[in-house]
N, C-alpha and C positions, 0 to 999 in steps of 0.2 A: 437422517430425520427425525426428530422426535414425535412420535404420533401417541397420544396416552391412549391404554390398552395394547398396544402391539411389544409384548414381552416376550416374543420366542424366537429362538433363532432358528432361520430359512436359510439354507444355504442356496445360491444362485450359482449354476456354471458362468464359468470366468467371459461374459460376454465380448468383451474383445481383447483382441491381439495384436499388439505391433513388435513384435518382436522379430530381432535382425539375426543375421548370421552375424559370428566373431568379426570379420573385417568392418561388414557394416555398419554394423554398432560401432568402434572406433570411429570408423568415418563422421559419422551422425554424430558422436558426441564432441570430436573435436571440433568438427562444422557449428555446434551449436554454443560451445566453448568462444569460439572466435566472433561469432555472433555476439554473445551477451558482452564481449568487449567493448564492442561498440554502444554498449548504452551509457548514458548520460546523463545526470543528474541537470536541468538545466531552467536557468532564471529568468529570461528572457525568451518572451513570445511571440510570433506575429498573428496578427490578426486574423487569420484565413480558420474558418469555421470547420467543425467537427462535426460528422451528424452524430445524431442520438443512438442511429441504428450501430452504429460503431464503440460507443459507448454501451450500450448491451450486451454486444459480445462478449467487450472486454472484462465487463462484471462478471457474466455468465460464467466467463473463462475461471476468473478466480472462485466462483462457488463451488468449484467441482472437488476445491482443495480438502483434503482429509483432514478431519477434526476428531475429537475427542468426543468417543459414544456417538460416532456421528449428528450429533447435535447440530453444527454450525452454526455457533456463536458469532453471529455477524450481521452486519446490516450496511449497506452502502449506499449512500445520497449524494446521487449526480445530479449537479444543477448548472445551469447556464442561466439563469436569472440576474443581470448586472445588480439590482439593488440587492441582494441574495449576497452577490459577490462583493459589491462595498464592504455591506454590513461584516462579512467576516474578517474580510482585511483589518476592516477599523478596528476589531476586535482583538486579532491576532497582533498585530501592530499597540496596541496598550499592551497587551504581556510583555511582548519583546522590549519595549522600552524601562519596564519594571527588569528585567531580566539585564540587558546591558548597562543599564544604572548601577548593577551589582547586585543582583538578587541572582546571577547567575554563579557568582564567585570567581575569583582573578585565574583559577585553576581554567576552569572551564573555557572562558572569556579565551583566554590564551591560546587555548586548542583552537576556539572557531580562527582566531585571527587569518591563518592561513587558508581557510575556505571562504572568506570575504564575504561573511555575511551580514547582517546590522539591521537597525529596526525597520526600516523601509521594505514592504513584500509587494510590490508591483506586480508580480505575479500572480497575485492572488484575485487580481480583477482585468490583468491582460492575458491571462488563457481564456479559449472559450469554455472551458468546463474545469471543473472542481467537483471530485470526488472525497466525501469524509466518510472516514470507516471509521464505525461503532462495534464495540465490543457488546456482548451481553451477559453481562454477570451472573445471570439464572434468566429461563424463558417463563412465558405462560402460555398456557393451552388456550385451547377456544376458548374455554368456560372460565376462562382466568385463574388457573390453579397453577400456581407457580413450582416447576423442577429446578432442580441443578444442573449448571453447566459445566463441562469438566475441562482440564488443559485449554481453557480459554484464552491467555496468552499465547501459550504456543500453536494454539489454533489459526486465532484472529493473523498473529506472526505469518505463518505458512500462507493464507490465505492470501496477505500484502502481498507477498513477496510473488506469490503467481499473478496478481494485480499487475504489478510493476512489471514481469518479465509479458505480459498480453500486451500492456501500453506498448514496449517495444516493440514486439511483433506485429502489432498494426502498424509501424512506423510513426508512431510520436514519441514527446519525449513527456516529463514528469518532474515532479521535484517533493520530496518528504519532507511534508513539515508537521512535527509532532506537537500538537495542542499541550496546554500545561498553566491552569486547567482547562479554560476555554467552555464552562460547564453551558455559556448560551448557546452553543452550537448544537443542544438537545431543543432547545424552544425553539431556533429558528428553522431548525430541520424537521419537526414535528417527532421527535422521536422522545422515547419514556425516560426517567431517572435512570431506570435499571441498567441502560447500556453506556460506555464511557466512549469518548470519541478521543481515535487512539493517532488518526492521521487524518491530514487535508492534502491531497493531491493534484495541486492543477496539472491541466493535460492540453496537450495540443501539439502545434509545429512548434518549432523553433523559429526564433526571429534568424531575418540575415547575418546579423551581428552578433549573433549568442556568443557567448564565452561559456568556460569551466575552469575554476582553478589548478593550473596546472599540478599542485597535491593532490588531485583527485585521479591523479593517471599511477600514481606511486599504489601498488597494489604488493602485499605481501608475497613472497615466494612460496612454493609447493613447501618447501621443507619448515615453512613457519606455520602452515594452514593442516597441516596432513603429516599420518602418522602412518606407518603402514605396517602392520604385521603379517607376513606374506605366509602362506604355506608349502610354495612352492621352492 
């Protein structure tokens, strides 16, 4: 975290070691892979509540993400207030109406057809929590002096990935909704203009009749996502 006046490098002995032997490392990696294959983006939620403590632990995990110069250029807004969720849904659906009426373009709309998305976003009010992720274009010191953040999209992207993973680890589901532009989120969530809303994540338990699009289970094979130059 950036702190005014702290400009010198001070090495700290590695405070935590979680390393495993080769066999245990492979077993852990494979078990985690198999568990993450059970993660799904879900649009249907039941009414079961989720405690604030769980949400705070999830966000705290995301906050451990690495970032450019350790500036941590993100802010998470978690809300369960029904009126705020309704306002976000109304704003999102207004943007979606413009998108699906032609603003998205034929190619994009065609690509989305197998996913089954549309204008209506009931998950934004059905889920017990929404987590809105903001990216900080720059930071401000306690006395209002502006400082530069580095690798903001990359840093916030890593934090969002860890947030989604933490949600899954907690036995919950979410759906990744990317607002564009939805600047009203700044005012609604009390965030300054130099923060950009990047994602809204409804978080909760899946409904008993929850579904996912069949195409979502089609993942690229390893030879399409990995190239290896092995020394052995």
